[in-house]
PANU-396155 format. One record per atom (N, C-alpha, C): residue number from 1; residue in three letters; atom name; x, y, z. Coordinates in nm, 4 decimals, always signed. Example, Ala and Ser with C-alpha at 12.3 -4.5 7.8 and 13.67 -1.06 7.14 Angstrom:
2
{seq->1, type->ala, atom->N, x->+1.3190, y->-0.5690, z->+0.7800} .
{seq->1, type->ala, atom->CA, x->+1.2300, y->-0.4500, z->+0.7800} .
{seq->1, type->ala, atom->C, x->+1.3200, y->-0.3300, z->+0.7800} .
{seq->2, type->ser, atom->N, x->+1.2850, y->-0.2250, z->+0.7080} .
{seq->2, type->ser, atom->CA, x->+1.3670, y->-0.1060, z->+0.7140} .
{seq->2, type->ser, atom->C, x->+1.2900, y->+0.0030, z->+0.7870} .
END
This chain:
93
{seq->1, type->met, atom->N, x->+0.0820, y->-0.1282, z->+0.0034} .
{seq->1, type->met, atom->CA, x->+0.0021, y->+0.0067, z->+0.0091} .
{seq->1, type->met, atom->C, x->+0.0867, y->+0.1229, z->-0.0006} .
{seq->2, type->asp, atom->N, x->+0.0634, y->+0.2215, z->-0.0863} .
{seq->2, type->asp, atom->CA, x->+0.1475, y->+0.3480, z->-0.0973} .
{seq->2, type->asp, atom->C, x->+0.0994, y->+0.4268, z->+0.0332} .
{seq->3, type->lys, atom->N, x->+0.2095, y->+0.4860, z->+0.0845} .
{seq->3, type->lys, atom->CA, x->+0.2016, y->+0.5840, z->+0.2003} .
{seq->3, type->lys, atom->C, x->+0.2414, y->+0.7186, z->+0.1727} .
{seq->4, type->ala, atom->N, x->+0.1807, y->+0.8187, z->+0.2352} .
{seq->4, type->ala, atom->CA, x->+0.2252, y->+0.9543, z->+0.2128} .
{seq->4, type->ala, atom->C, x->+0.3531, y->+0.9800, z->+0.3151} .
{seq->5, type->leu, atom->N, x->+0.4294, y->+1.0802, z->+0.2732} .
{seq->5, type->leu, atom->CA, x->+0.5318, y->+1.1139, z->+0.3455} .
{seq->5, type->leu, atom->C, x->+0.4952, y->+1.2308, z->+0.4477} .
{seq->6, type->thr, atom->N, x->+0.5439, y->+1.2170, z->+0.5587} .
{seq->6, type->thr, atom->CA, x->+0.5151, y->+1.3112, z->+0.6618} .
{seq->6, type->thr, atom->C, x->+0.6759, y->+1.3749, z->+0.6944} .
{seq->7, type->phe, atom->N, x->+0.6604, y->+1.5245, z->+0.7209} .
{seq->7, type->phe, atom->CA, x->+0.8048, y->+1.5741, z->+0.7627} .
{seq->7, type->phe, atom->C, x->+0.7707, y->+1.6465, z->+0.9014} .
{seq->8, type->his, atom->N, x->+0.8889, y->+1.6071, z->+0.9914} .
{seq->8, type->his, atom->CA, x->+0.8795, y->+1.6815, z->+1.1148} .
{seq->8, type->his, atom->C, x->+1.0421, y->+1.7122, z->+1.1468} .
{seq->9, type->tyr, atom->N, x->+1.0241, y->+1.8542, z->+1.1848} .
{seq->9, type->tyr, atom->CA, x->+1.1643, y->+1.8965, z->+1.2033} .
{seq->9, type->tyr, atom->C, x->+1.1724, y->+1.9363, z->+1.3591} .
{seq->10, type->asp, atom->N, x->+1.2816, y->+1.8767, z->+1.4196} .
{seq->10, type->asp, atom->CA, x->+1.3020, y->+1.9004, z->+1.5837} .
{seq->10, type->asp, atom->C, x->+1.4182, y->+1.9977, z->+1.5831} .
{seq->11, type->arg, atom->N, x->+1.3809, y->+2.1342, z->+1.6184} .
{seq->11, type->arg, atom->CA, x->+1.4628, y->+2.2225, z->+1.6216} .
{seq->11, type->arg, atom->C, x->+1.5715, y->+2.1962, z->+1.7073} .
{seq->12, type->glu, atom->N, x->+1.5363, y->+2.1476, z->+1.8501} .
{seq->12, type->glu, atom->CA, x->+1.6271, y->+2.1330, z->+1.9526} .
{seq->12, type->glu, atom->C, x->+1.7428, y->+2.0289, z->+1.9166} .
{seq->13, type->ala, atom->N, x->+1.6953, y->+1.9161, z->+1.8448} .
{seq->13, type->ala, atom->CA, x->+1.7981, y->+1.8486, z->+1.8107} .
{seq->13, type->ala, atom->C, x->+1.8679, y->+1.8508, z->+1.6697} .
{seq->14, type->asp, atom->N, x->+1.8061, y->+1.9348, z->+1.5875} .
{seq->14, type->asp, atom->CA, x->+1.8340, y->+1.9740, z->+1.4587} .
{seq->14, type->asp, atom->C, x->+1.8270, y->+1.8580, z->+1.3700} .
{seq->15, type->ile, atom->N, x->+1.7119, y->+1.7760, z->+1.3967} .
{seq->15, type->ile, atom->CA, x->+1.6855, y->+1.6627, z->+1.2957} .
{seq->15, type->ile, atom->C, x->+1.5750, y->+1.6949, z->+1.2199} .
{seq->16, type->leu, atom->N, x->+1.5835, y->+1.6566, z->+1.0795} .
{seq->16, type->leu, atom->CA, x->+1.4504, y->+1.6497, z->+0.9986} .
{seq->16, type->leu, atom->C, x->+1.4185, y->+1.5026, z->+0.9927} .
{seq->17, type->tyr, atom->N, x->+1.2984, y->+1.4717, z->+1.0383} .
{seq->17, type->tyr, atom->CA, x->+1.2360, y->+1.3268, z->+1.0212} .
{seq->17, type->tyr, atom->C, x->+1.1401, y->+1.3250, z->+0.8971} .
{seq->18, type->ile, atom->N, x->+1.1598, y->+1.2174, z->+0.8064} .
{seq->18, type->ile, atom->CA, x->+1.0907, y->+1.2171, z->+0.6956} .
{seq->18, type->ile, atom->C, x->+1.0350, y->+1.0594, z->+0.7313} .
{seq->19, type->asn, atom->N, x->+0.9054, y->+1.0324, z->+0.7239} .
{seq->19, type->asn, atom->CA, x->+0.8328, y->+0.9077, z->+0.7582} .
{seq->19, type->asn, atom->C, x->+0.7137, y->+0.8779, z->+0.6722} .
{seq->20, type->thr, atom->N, x->+0.7129, y->+0.7402, z->+0.6426} .
{seq->20, type->thr, atom->CA, x->+0.5970, y->+0.6890, z->+0.5901} .
{seq->20, type->thr, atom->C, x->+0.4936, y->+0.6331, z->+0.6934} .
{seq->21, type->val, atom->N, x->+0.5420, y->+0.6139, z->+0.8021} .
{seq->21, type->val, atom->CA, x->+0.4700, y->+0.5536, z->+0.9217} .
{seq->21, type->val, atom->C, x->+0.5251, y->+0.6078, z->+1.0509} .
{seq->22, type->pro, atom->N, x->+0.4404, y->+0.6516, z->+1.1489} .
{seq->22, type->pro, atom->CA, x->+0.5121, y->+0.6700, z->+1.2768} .
{seq->22, type->pro, atom->C, x->+0.6086, y->+0.5883, z->+1.3061} .
{seq->23, type->pro, atom->N, x->+0.7068, y->+0.6593, z->+1.3891} .
{seq->23, type->pro, atom->CA, x->+0.8309, y->+0.5866, z->+1.4406} .
{seq->23, type->pro, atom->C, x->+0.7721, y->+0.4632, z->+1.5666} .
{seq->24, type->tyr, atom->N, x->+0.8318, y->+0.3630, z->+1.5579} .
{seq->24, type->tyr, atom->CA, x->+0.7857, y->+0.2607, z->+1.6765} .
{seq->24, type->tyr, atom->C, x->+0.9062, y->+0.1858, z->+1.7251} .
{seq->25, type->pro, atom->N, x->+0.9246, y->+0.1322, z->+1.8312} .
{seq->25, type->pro, atom->CA, x->+1.0195, y->+0.0800, z->+1.8901} .
{seq->25, type->pro, atom->C, x->+1.0865, y->-0.0415, z->+1.8123} .
{seq->26, type->ala, atom->N, x->+1.0165, y->-0.1160, z->+1.7531} .
{seq->26, type->ala, atom->CA, x->+1.0825, y->-0.2398, z->+1.6957} .
{seq->26, type->ala, atom->C, x->+1.1611, y->-0.1965, z->+1.5414} .
{seq->27, type->gln, atom->N, x->+1.1484, y->-0.0720, z->+1.5126} .
{seq->27, type->gln, atom->CA, x->+1.2128, y->-0.0418, z->+1.3943} .
{seq->27, type->gln, atom->C, x->+1.3526, y->-0.0477, z->+1.4197} .
{seq->28, type->glu, atom->N, x->+1.4211, y->-0.0856, z->+1.3116} .
{seq->28, type->glu, atom->CA, x->+1.5709, y->-0.1206, z->+1.3093} .
{seq->28, type->glu, atom->C, x->+1.6413, y->+0.0270, z->+1.2419} .
{seq->29, type->ser, atom->N, x->+1.7553, y->+0.0587, z->+1.2818} .
{seq->29, type->ser, atom->CA, x->+1.8062, y->+0.1699, z->+1.2248} .
{seq->29, type->ser, atom->C, x->+1.9334, y->+0.1271, z->+1.1417} .
{seq->30, type->glu, atom->N, x->+1.9676, y->+0.2078, z->+1.0399} .
{seq->30, type->glu, atom->CA, x->+2.1097, y->+0.1886, z->+0.9643} .
{seq->30, type->glu, atom->C, x->+2.1445, y->+0.3085, z->+0.9106} .
{seq->31, type->glu, atom->N, x->+2.2745, y->+0.3409, z->+0.9388} .
{seq->31, type->glu, atom->CA, x->+2.3432, y->+0.4582, z->+0.9154} .
{seq->31, type->glu, atom->C, x->+2.3601, y->+0.4352, z->+0.7629} .
{seq->32, type->leu, atom->N, x->+2.3238, y->+0.5560, z->+0.6639} .
{seq->32, type->leu, atom->CA, x->+2.3420, y->+0.5481, z->+0.5402} .
{seq->32, type->leu, atom->C, x->+2.4632, y->+0.6281, z->+0.4916} .
{seq->33, type->gly, atom->N, x->+2.5583, y->+0.6789, z->+0.5711} .
{seq->33, type->gly, atom->CA, x->+2.6373, y->+0.7612, z->+0.5469} .
{seq->33, type->gly, atom->C, x->+2.5852, y->+0.9191, z->+0.5488} .
{seq->34, type->asp, atom->N, x->+2.6832, y->+1.0217, z->+0.5737} .
{seq->34, type->asp, atom->CA, x->+2.6565, y->+1.1504, z->+0.5680} .
{seq->34, type->asp, atom->C, x->+2.5455, y->+1.1951, z->+0.6672} .
{seq->35, type->glu, atom->N, x->+2.5546, y->+1.1344, z->+0.7851} .
{seq->35, type->glu, atom->CA, x->+2.4729, y->+1.1398, z->+0.9148} .
{seq->35, type->glu, atom->C, x->+2.3328, y->+1.1524, z->+0.8773} .
{seq->36, type->ile, atom->N, x->+2.2906, y->+1.0413, z->+0.7973} .
{seq->36, type->ile, atom->CA, x->+2.1417, y->+1.0090, z->+0.7559} .
{seq->36, type->ile, atom->C, x->+2.1112, y->+0.8846, z->+0.7907} .
{seq->37, type->ile, atom->N, x->+2.0056, y->+0.8595, z->+0.8712} .
{seq->37, type->ile, atom->CA, x->+1.9823, y->+0.7337, z->+0.9283} .
{seq->37, type->ile, atom->C, x->+1.8446, y->+0.6862, z->+0.8630} .
{seq->38, type->ala, atom->N, x->+1.8594, y->+0.5539, z->+0.8477} .
{seq->38, type->ala, atom->CA, x->+1.7261, y->+0.5348, z->+0.7819} .
{seq->38, type->ala, atom->C, x->+1.6488, y->+0.4196, z->+0.8891} .
{seq->39, type->arg, atom->N, x->+1.5221, y->+0.4333, z->+0.9119} .
{seq->39, type->arg, atom->CA, x->+1.4511, y->+0.3582, z->+0.9949} .
{seq->39, type->arg, atom->C, x->+1.3828, y->+0.2508, z->+0.9082} .
{seq->40, type->leu, atom->N, x->+1.4096, y->+0.1258, z->+0.9505} .
{seq->40, type->leu, atom->CA, x->+1.3720, y->+0.0172, z->+0.8567} .
{seq->40, type->leu, atom->C, x->+1.2502, y->-0.0677, z->+0.9369} .
{seq->41, type->asn, atom->N, x->+1.1881, y->-0.1283, z->+0.8500} .
{seq->41, type->asn, atom->CA, x->+1.0687, y->-0.2322, z->+0.8967} .
{seq->41, type->asn, atom->C, x->+1.1378, y->-0.3571, z->+0.9303} .
{seq->42, type->pro, atom->N, x->+1.1355, y->-0.4101, z->+1.0598} .
{seq->42, type->pro, atom->CA, x->+1.2166, y->-0.5130, z->+1.0954} .
{seq->42, type->pro, atom->C, x->+1.1811, y->-0.6614, z->+1.0303} .
{seq->43, type->glu, atom->N, x->+1.0623, y->-0.6482, z->+0.9767} .
{seq->43, type->glu, atom->CA, x->+1.0292, y->-0.7642, z->+0.8867} .
{seq->43, type->glu, atom->C, x->+1.0559, y->-0.7781, z->+0.7571} .
{seq->44, type->thr, atom->N, x->+1.0382, y->-0.6635, z->+0.6918} .
{seq->44, type->thr, atom->CA, x->+1.0638, y->-0.6331, z->+0.5341} .
{seq->44, type->thr, atom->C, x->+1.1895, y->-0.5798, z->+0.5015} .
{seq->45, type->gly, atom->N, x->+1.2682, y->-0.4928, z->+0.6136} .
{seq->45, type->gly, atom->CA, x->+1.3762, y->-0.4322, z->+0.5692} .
{seq->45, type->gly, atom->C, x->+1.3430, y->-0.2992, z->+0.4741} .
{seq->46, type->gln, atom->N, x->+1.2110, y->-0.2819, z->+0.4504} .
{seq->46, type->gln, atom->CA, x->+1.1872, y->-0.1575, z->+0.3696} .
{seq->46, type->gln, atom->C, x->+1.2142, y->-0.0282, z->+0.4622} .
{seq->47, type->ile, atom->N, x->+1.2518, y->+0.0663, z->+0.4086} .
{seq->47, type->ile, atom->CA, x->+1.2617, y->+0.2107, z->+0.4722} .
{seq->47, type->ile, atom->C, x->+1.1356, y->+0.2574, z->+0.4975} .
{seq->48, type->glu, atom->N, x->+1.1156, y->+0.2787, z->+0.6216} .
{seq->48, type->glu, atom->CA, x->+0.9818, y->+0.3635, z->+0.6633} .
{seq->48, type->glu, atom->C, x->+1.0026, y->+0.4957, z->+0.7225} .
{seq->49, type->gly, atom->N, x->+1.1398, y->+0.5379, z->+0.7473} .
{seq->49, type->gly, atom->CA, x->+1.1606, y->+0.6880, z->+0.7771} .
{seq->49, type->gly, atom->C, x->+1.3015, y->+0.7189, z->+0.7489} .
{seq->50, type->leu, atom->N, x->+1.3323, y->+0.8568, z->+0.7612} .
{seq->50, type->leu, atom->CA, x->+1.4855, y->+0.8839, z->+0.7295} .
{seq->50, type->leu, atom->C, x->+1.5027, y->+0.9845, z->+0.8508} .
{seq->51, type->glu, atom->N, x->+1.6129, y->+0.9962, z->+0.8858} .
{seq->51, type->glu, atom->CA, x->+1.6482, y->+1.1132, z->+1.0034} .
{seq->51, type->glu, atom->C, x->+1.7730, y->+1.1829, z->+0.9439} .
{seq->52, type->val, atom->N, x->+1.7445, y->+1.2923, z->+0.9102} .
{seq->52, type->val, atom->CA, x->+1.8661, y->+1.3831, z->+0.8664} .
{seq->52, type->val, atom->C, x->+1.9294, y->+1.4741, z->+0.9778} .
{seq->53, type->leu, atom->N, x->+2.0274, y->+1.4201, z->+1.0163} .
{seq->53, type->leu, atom->CA, x->+2.0923, y->+1.4943, z->+1.1276} .
{seq->53, type->leu, atom->C, x->+2.1667, y->+1.6214, z->+1.0867} .
{seq->54, type->phe, atom->N, x->+2.1699, y->+1.7081, z->+1.1694} .
{seq->54, type->phe, atom->CA, x->+2.2243, y->+1.8504, z->+1.1475} .
{seq->54, type->phe, atom->C, x->+2.1723, y->+1.9259, z->+1.0366} .
{seq->55, type->phe, atom->N, x->+2.0447, y->+1.9161, z->+1.0228} .
{seq->55, type->phe, atom->CA, x->+1.9694, y->+1.9739, z->+0.9058} .
{seq->55, type->phe, atom->C, x->+2.0010, y->+2.0962, z->+0.8731} .
{seq->56, type->thr, atom->N, x->+2.0035, y->+2.2198, z->+0.9706} .
{seq->56, type->thr, atom->CA, x->+2.0208, y->+2.3357, z->+0.9543} .
{seq->56, type->thr, atom->C, x->+2.1642, y->+2.3743, z->+0.9008} .
{seq->57, type->ala, atom->N, x->+2.2479, y->+2.3000, z->+0.9471} .
{seq->57, type->ala, atom->CA, x->+2.4032, y->+2.2842, z->+0.9055} .
{seq->57, type->ala, atom->C, x->+2.4048, y->+2.2861, z->+0.7390} .
{seq->58, type->arg, atom->N, x->+2.3333, y->+2.1778, z->+0.7108} .
{seq->58, type->arg, atom->CA, x->+2.3185, y->+2.1517, z->+0.5547} .
{seq->58, type->arg, atom->C, x->+2.2711, y->+2.2655, z->+0.4780} .
{seq->59, type->leu, atom->N, x->+2.1516, y->+2.3291, z->+0.5216} .
{seq->59, type->leu, atom->CA, x->+2.1088, y->+2.4481, z->+0.4857} .
{seq->59, type->leu, atom->C, x->+2.2116, y->+2.5623, z->+0.4674} .
{seq->60, type->leu, atom->N, x->+2.2817, y->+2.5638, z->+0.5611} .
{seq->60, type->leu, atom->CA, x->+2.3642, y->+2.7049, z->+0.5834} .
{seq->60, type->leu, atom->C, x->+2.4737, y->+2.6788, z->+0.4750} .
{seq->61, type->arg, atom->N, x->+2.5205, y->+2.5659, z->+0.4486} .
{seq->61, type->arg, atom->CA, x->+2.6251, y->+2.5239, z->+0.3380} .
{seq->61, type->arg, atom->C, x->+2.5819, y->+2.5624, z->+0.2126} .
{seq->62, type->arg, atom->N, x->+2.4282, y->+2.6163, z->+0.1801} .
{seq->62, type->arg, atom->CA, x->+2.3913, y->+2.6459, z->+0.0413} .
{seq->62, type->arg, atom->C, x->+2.4034, y->+2.5643, z->-0.0611} .
{seq->63, type->glu, atom->N, x->+2.4284, y->+2.4324, z->-0.0285} .
{seq->63, type->glu, atom->CA, x->+2.4684, y->+2.3344, z->-0.1438} .
{seq->63, type->glu, atom->C, x->+2.3330, y->+2.2496, z->-0.1409} .
{seq->64, type->trp, atom->N, x->+2.3076, y->+2.1952, z->-0.2358} .
{seq->64, type->trp, atom->CA, x->+2.2193, y->+2.0907, z->-0.2707} .
{seq->64, type->trp, atom->C, x->+2.2702, y->+1.9537, z->-0.1969} .
{seq->65, type->phe, atom->N, x->+2.1914, y->+1.8918, z->-0.1130} .
{seq->65, type->phe, atom->CA, x->+2.2354, y->+1.7505, z->-0.0631} .
{seq->65, type->phe, atom->C, x->+2.1345, y->+1.6408, z->-0.1097} .
{seq->66, type->ser, atom->N, x->+2.1753, y->+1.5252, z->-0.1401} .
{seq->66, type->ser, atom->CA, x->+2.0723, y->+1.4253, z->-0.1504} .
{seq->66, type->ser, atom->C, x->+2.0699, y->+1.3301, z->-0.0743} .
{seq->67, type->leu, atom->N, x->+1.9506, y->+1.2422, z->-0.0676} .
{seq->67, type->leu, atom->CA, x->+1.9359, y->+1.1302, z->+0.0370} .
{seq->67, type->leu, atom->C, x->+1.9808, y->+1.0039, z->-0.0515} .
{seq->68, type->pro, atom->N, x->+2.0307, y->+0.9220, z->+0.0083} .
{seq->68, type->pro, atom->CA, x->+2.0836, y->+0.7939, z->-0.0517} .
{seq->68, type->pro, atom->C, x->+1.9827, y->+0.6783, z->-0.0783} .
{seq->69, type->val, atom->N, x->+1.8769, y->+0.7270, z->-0.1037} .
{seq->69, type->val, atom->CA, x->+1.7538, y->+0.6383, z->-0.1459} .
{seq->69, type->val, atom->C, x->+1.6918, y->+0.6596, z->-0.2755} .
{seq->70, type->ile, atom->N, x->+1.6226, y->+0.5618, z->-0.3167} .
{seq->70, type->ile, atom->CA, x->+1.5425, y->+0.5766, z->-0.4374} .
{seq->70, type->ile, atom->C, x->+1.4129, y->+0.6007, z->-0.4111} .
{seq->71, type->ala, atom->N, x->+1.3260, y->+0.6944, z->-0.4652} .
{seq->71, type->ala, atom->CA, x->+1.1799, y->+0.7145, z->-0.4393} .
{seq->71, type->ala, atom->C, x->+1.0890, y->+0.7193, z->-0.5662} .
{seq->72, type->asp, atom->N, x->+0.9768, y->+0.6720, z->-0.5397} .
{seq->72, type->asp, atom->CA, x->+0.8785, y->+0.6772, z->-0.6499} .
{seq->72, type->asp, atom->C, x->+0.7777, y->+0.7826, z->-0.5988} .
{seq->73, type->leu, atom->N, x->+0.7906, y->+0.9034, z->-0.6297} .
{seq->73, type->leu, atom->CA, x->+0.6870, y->+1.0009, z->-0.5716} .
{seq->73, type->leu, atom->C, x->+0.5867, y->+1.0083, z->-0.6707} .
{seq->74, type->arg, atom->N, x->+0.4539, y->+1.0251, z->-0.6242} .
{seq->74, type->arg, atom->CA, x->+0.3437, y->+1.0383, z->-0.6877} .
{seq->74, type->arg, atom->C, x->+0.2409, y->+1.1426, z->-0.6161} .
{seq->75, type->ile, atom->N, x->+0.1456, y->+1.1818, z->-0.6665} .
{seq->75, type->ile, atom->CA, x->+0.0480, y->+1.2876, z->-0.6002} .
{seq->75, type->ile, atom->C, x->-0.0470, y->+1.1918, z->-0.5504} .
{seq->76, type->ala, atom->N, x->-0.0757, y->+1.2061, z->-0.4047} .
{seq->76, type->ala, atom->CA, x->-0.1612, y->+1.1319, z->-0.3387} .
{seq->76, type->ala, atom->C, x->-0.3055, y->+1.1819, z->-0.3818} .
{seq->77, type->val, atom->N, x->-0.4141, y->+1.1048, z->-0.3950} .
{seq->77, type->val, atom->CA, x->-0.5230, y->+1.1382, z->-0.4288} .
{seq->77, type->val, atom->C, x->-0.6299, y->+1.0686, z->-0.3451} .
{seq->78, type->ser, atom->N, x->-0.7336, y->+1.1187, z->-0.3218} .
{seq->78, type->ser, atom->CA, x->-0.8417, y->+1.0509, z->-0.2538} .
{seq->78, type->ser, atom->C, x->-0.9194, y->+0.9392, z->-0.3630} .
{seq->79, type->pro, atom->N, x->-0.9882, y->+0.8465, z->-0.3220} .
{seq->79, type->pro, atom->CA, x->-1.0626, y->+0.7446, z->-0.4075} .
{seq->79, type->pro, atom->C, x->-1.1520, y->+0.8226, z->-0.4938} .
{seq->80, type->glu, atom->N, x->-1.1997, y->+0.9343, z->-0.4577} .
{seq->80, type->glu, atom->CA, x->-1.2996, y->+1.0176, z->-0.5467} .
{seq->80, type->glu, atom->C, x->-1.2213, y->+1.0637, z->-0.6675} .
{seq->81, type->met, atom->N, x->-1.0942, y->+1.1333, z->-0.6122} .
{seq->81, type->met, atom->CA, x->-1.0459, y->+1.2070, z->-0.7180} .
{seq->81, type->met, atom->C, x->-0.9701, y->+1.0929, z->-0.8187} .
{seq->82, type->thr, atom->N, x->-0.9379, y->+0.9864, z->-0.7828} .
{seq->82, type->thr, atom->CA, x->-0.8897, y->+0.8757, z->-0.8604} .
{seq->82, type->thr, atom->C, x->-0.9907, y->+0.8417, z->-0.9773} .
{seq->83, type->ala, atom->N, x->-1.1200, y->+0.8149, z->-0.9234} .
{seq->83, type->ala, atom->CA, x->-1.2180, y->+0.7892, z->-1.0028} .
{seq->83, type->ala, atom->C, x->-1.2420, y->+0.9058, z->-1.1163} .
{seq->84, type->glu, atom->N, x->-1.2222, y->+1.0322, z->-1.0765} .
{seq->84, type->glu, atom->CA, x->-1.2648, y->+1.1483, z->-1.1732} .
{seq->84, type->glu, atom->C, x->-1.1151, y->+1.1268, z->-1.2741} .
{seq->85, type->val, atom->N, x->-1.0093, y->+1.1192, z->-1.2344} .
{seq->85, type->val, atom->CA, x->-0.8833, y->+1.0981, z->-1.3194} .
{seq->85, type->val, atom->C, x->-0.9215, y->+0.9966, z->-1.4248} .
{seq->86, type->lys, atom->N, x->-0.9513, y->+0.8734, z->-1.3757} .
{seq->86, type->lys, atom->CA, x->-0.9887, y->+0.7583, z->-1.4694} .
{seq->86, type->lys, atom->C, x->-1.0944, y->+0.8086, z->-1.5789} .
{seq->87, type->ala, atom->N, x->-1.1981, y->+0.8726, z->-1.5294} .
{seq->87, type->ala, atom->CA, x->-1.3014, y->+0.9271, z->-1.6126} .
{seq->87, type->ala, atom->C, x->-1.2554, y->+1.0031, z->-1.7175} .
{seq->88, type->asp, atom->N, x->-1.1708, y->+1.0978, z->-1.6701} .
{seq->88, type->asp, atom->CA, x->-1.1157, y->+1.2018, z->-1.7672} .
{seq->88, type->asp, atom->C, x->-1.0334, y->+1.1333, z->-1.8669} .
{seq->89, type->arg, atom->N, x->-0.9351, y->+1.0517, z->-1.8359} .
{seq->89, type->arg, atom->CA, x->-0.8604, y->+0.9511, z->-1.9249} .
{seq->89, type->arg, atom->C, x->-0.9383, y->+0.9019, z->-2.0433} .
{seq->90, type->arg, atom->N, x->-1.0657, y->+0.8237, z->-1.9942} .
{seq->90, type->arg, atom->CA, x->-1.1374, y->+0.7642, z->-2.0859} .
{seq->90, type->arg, atom->C, x->-1.2000, y->+0.8765, z->-2.1531} .
{seq->91, type->leu, atom->N, x->-1.2357, y->+0.9944, z->-2.1523} .
{seq->91, type->leu, atom->CA, x->-1.2972, y->+1.0925, z->-2.2288} .
{seq->91, type->leu, atom->C, x->-1.1987, y->+1.1363, z->-2.3189} .
{seq->92, type->asn, atom->N, x->-1.0684, y->+1.1437, z->-2.2897} .
{seq->92, type->asn, atom->CA, x->-0.9598, y->+1.2004, z->-2.3653} .
{seq->92, type->asn, atom->C, x->-0.9040, y->+1.1053, z->-2.4533} .
{seq->93, type->lys, atom->N, x->-0.9446, y->+0.9920, z->-2.4667} .
{seq->93, type->lys, atom->CA, x->-0.8924, y->+0.8785, z->-2.5537} .
{seq->93, type->lys, atom->C, x->-0.9479, y->+0.8899, z->-2.7118} .
END
């Protein structure tokens, strides 16, 4: 099932959290390098969240930084909107 991304910034710790599910104790962690931590599903090994440490320091460098993951980003739509899009596609054929 596709999951929306949520973003949370912790100012005190200077960490940007990017999650597909709320963090939970059983998640495993793996350092991906460049002070980025992946939170993994313990059963599937899929990435469920990322923690970008020292986030504001990265912004102050004024350089682009990339996350060492592959993403399939799509617009999240409600079931009603999905039905409308499908209907529009049929009309435009």
